[in-house]
C-alpha positions in Angstrom: 226.7 58.7 97.4 226.1 62.5 97.7 224.0 64.2 95.1 226.0 66.1 92.5 224.9 69.8 92.3 225.5 71.8 89.2 226.4 75.1 90.8 226.1 77.2 87.7 222.7 75.8 86.9 221.6 76.5 90.5 222.9 80.1 90.2 220.9 80.5 87.0 217.8 79.1 88.7 218.2 81.5 91.6 218.7 84.4 89.1 215.5 83.4 87.3 213.7 83.4 90.7 215.1 86.9 91.4 213.9 88.1 88.1 210.4 86.6 88.6 210.1 88.3 91.9 211.3 91.7 90.5 208.8 91.3 87.7 205.9 90.7 90.1 206.8 93.0 93.0 209.7 95.2 92.2 213.4 95.0 93.2 212.7 96.2 96.8 210.6 93.0 97.4 213.5 90.6 96.7 214.6 88.8 99.9 216.8 85.8 100.3 213.9 83.9 101.8 211.5 84.6 98.9 214.2 83.9 96.4 214.9 80.5 98.0 211.2 79.7 98.0 210.7 80.7 94.4 213.8 78.8 93.2 212.8 75.8 95.4 216.1 75.6 97.2 217.1 76.2 100.8 218.3 79.6 102.1 221.6 77.9 102.8 221.8 76.9 99.1 221.3 80.5 98.1 223.9 81.7 100.6 226.4 79.1 99.3 225.9 80.4 95.7 226.1 84.1 96.6 228.0 85.7 99.5 225.5 88.6 99.7 222.2 89.9 98.3 224.1 92.4 96.3 226.2 89.7 94.6 223.0 87.8 93.9 221.4 90.9 92.3 224.5 91.6 90.2 224.5 88.0 88.9 220.7 88.3 88.1 221.4 91.5 86.2 224.2 89.8 84.1 221.8 86.9 83.6 219.2 89.2 82.0 221.9 90.7 79.8 223.0 87.2 78.7 219.3 86.2 77.9 218.9 89.3 75.7 222.2 88.6 73.9 221.3 85.0 73.4 217.9 85.9 72.0 219.4 88.4 69.6 222.0 85.8 68.5 219.2 83.2 68.0 217.1 85.7 66.0 220.1 86.6 63.7 220.9 82.9 63.2 217.3 81.9 62.5 216.6 84.7 60.1 219.9 86.0 58.7 219.8 89.7 57.9 219.6 90.7 54.3 222.2 93.4 54.9 224.4 95.0 57.6 221.6 97.6 58.1 219.0 95.0 58.8 221.4 93.3 61.2 221.5 96.6 63.1 217.7 96.7 63.0 217.3 93.2 64.3 219.6 93.9 67.2 217.9 97.3 68.0 214.5 95.6 68.2 215.9 92.9 70.6 217.5 95.5 72.8 214.3 97.6 72.9 212.3 94.8 74.6 209.0 96.0 73.0 207.3 92.7 72.3 204.7 91.3 74.6 206.8 88.2 75.4 209.7 90.6 76.4 207.6 92.7 78.8 208.6 90.9 82.0 212.3 91.2 81.0 211.8 94.9 80.3 210.3 95.4 83.8 213.3 93.6 85.3 215.8 95.6 83.3 214.3 98.9 84.1 214.1 98.0 87.8 217.8 97.3 87.8 218.4 100.5 85.9 216.5 102.5 88.5 218.4 100.7 91.3 221.7 101.5 89.6 221.0 105.2 90.1 221.8 104.7 93.8 223.9 101.5 93.8 227.4 102.0 92.5 228.1 98.3 91.9 225.0 97.9 89.8 225.8 101.1 87.9 229.2 99.8 87.2 227.8 96.6 85.8 225.2 98.5 83.7 227.9 100.8 82.3 229.8 97.8 81.2 226.8 96.3 79.5 226.0 99.6 77.7 229.6 100.0 76.6 229.6 96.5 75.1 226.4 97.2 73.3 227.6 100.5 72.0 230.8 98.9 70.8 228.9 96.2 68.9 226.4 98.7 67.5 229.2 101.0 66.4 230.9 98.2 64.5 227.6 97.1 62.9 226.6 100.7 61.9 230.1 101.3 60.5 229.8 98.1 58.4 226.3 99.1 57.3 226.9 102.4 55.7 229.0 105.5 55.2 227.8 107.5 58.3 230.1 110.3 59.6 230.0 109.2 63.2 228.9 105.5 63.8 229.7 105.8 67.5 227.3 108.7 68.0 224.6 106.8 66.0 225.1 103.8 68.2 224.7 105.9 71.4 221.6 107.5 70.0 220.1 104.2 69.0 220.8 102.6 72.4 219.2 105.6 74.2 216.2 105.5 71.9 215.7 101.8 72.5 215.9 102.3 76.3 213.6 105.2 76.2 211.0 103.4 74.1 211.1 100.5 76.5 210.3 102.8 79.4 207.5 104.5 77.4 205.8 101.2 76.6 206.1 99.9 80.1 204.3 102.9 81.6 201.7 103.0 78.8 202.8 106.3 77.3 203.4 104.6 73.9 201.7 101.5 72.5 204.2 98.8 71.5 203.2 99.1 67.9 203.8 102.9 67.9 207.2 102.3 69.6 208.1 99.8 66.9 207.2 102.3 64.2 209.3 105.0 65.9 212.3 102.7 66.1 211.8 101.5 62.5 211.5 105.2 61.3 214.7 106.1 63.1 216.6 103.1 61.6 215.2 104.0 58.1 216.5 107.6 58.5 220.0 106.3 59.3 220.4 104.6 55.9 218.9 107.4 53.7 
């Protein structure tokens, strides 16, 4: 009897391999051969899961986004926020990827962000992710307080989180300082 293959699980395993390679060597080092070796599948299995390298990269980008979302959801369920404002804070901290255990994911995210500057398909995917995050943050900020423009505050918070991620990765800011800056911004929102 032929072995049953869980195609979605295999696609996730391949996406994890893509992310590990990006973390270690950068996006330009990702090849189908290396991905197959890292995922411990044949090149044919990779090609059956993805029609092209671009499709594989786009899936890996979405995979990273799903991981961040799942981690934020888990954090909110494990330690429910005391208020709508603290919910915004929890989400902002997860988006910023400032913790040591998030560093690999931050490197992968920023590698995709840089690639999106010259890859329209990746740019389109990232714009969709950012739009979804802005929509969620706008709703949470509107629920948290009487601010004149929750959408503008959501855009600013998202830009700050991304900027702090980059600053920490290149060593311009220590993670603790970035956390303080993010916390100070959030505190000013609710004054």
